[in-house]
C-alpha positions, 0 to 999 in steps of 0.5 A, a space after each residue: 472848877 477843879 483845877 489839878 496841879 503839877 507839884 514841882 516847878 508849879 507849886 514848889 522850886 524846882 531845879 531838876 534835882 530830886 527833892 527827897 525831905 521836906 527841908 528841900 521843899 521850898 514854895 515858889 513865891 506866891 504859890 501857897 497864896 494863889 492855892 488859898 485864893 483859888 480855893 476862896 474862890 470855891 475852886 477844888 484843888 487836887 495834885 498829880 505828881 510824879 515821883 520816880 525819886 521813890 522808885 529810884 530809892 532816893 526816898 521813901 513814902 514817908 518822906 513824900 508824906 511829910 513833904 505833902 504835910 508841909 504842903 498841906 500845912 502851909 495851904 491851910 495856914 493861907 486859908 486854903 485846902 488841898 483836896 487830893 494828892 495823887 502821886 506816881 511812886 514808880 521808875 520810868 522803866 517800870 512803865 505803869 499807868 500812872 507816869 504822866 503823861 499817862 493818865 492814871 493819876 488823873 483817872 485817880 482824881 476823876 474818881 475821887 470826885 465821881 466824875 464822869 469825865 474831867 471835862 470842864 477841869 484845868 490841868 496846870 503843869 510845867 512840862 509837856 507831859 503835864 499838858 499831854 496828861 490833861 488833854 488826854 483826859 479832857 481837861 484844859 490846860 494852862 502852862 507856867 514859866 516856873 520849874 521846867 516851864 521855859 523849855 516846855 514853852 520853847 519846845 511847844 513853839 517848835 512842836 505844839 500839842 495838836 489842836 490844844 490852845 495852851 495859855 502860859 503863865 509866868 507862875 501860879 499866881 498870874 494863873 491865878 489872878 486869870 483865872 479870878 479875873 473871867 475877863 482876864 482868863 479869856 483874854 489869856 484864852 484867846 491870845 493863844 
């Protein structure tokens, strides 16, 4: 199965501030191991992340590449592999096609894997933008409570995404636990 992860707030700690260097990039406890466990189980991992800090001039592509090198190195050291990282470098006012909730990043992932659709893939995020991008491309979606997740969970209770079940997990580790236990995943889906 293809699992598409948002980055900030899902894999690494995020408090709303821009993360501008590898020294500022810190994984959420258990997230790296969760990615590695998913890989060991045969799942493919891609990342789709909005990085408007580039468009805002807070950091450049070299700094972003260094952050992603750190991420990939940690995952590889844990025995996993990230197949692909896609990112949107644009400022929100650019109205590009790739900034989530638009679907450009997920379309890049679909094309990379030469898939007809993303049906059956899971998009894991901490924001409504992540979930809407996933739903728009046919993914199943899951919300984690890390990063912006608690706020997103409250907003979804007030304004749900129409006709979509959104299972909620405490963090990426609990998502991996549920997915790797078919009974746990099914139970989570049914409880929504």
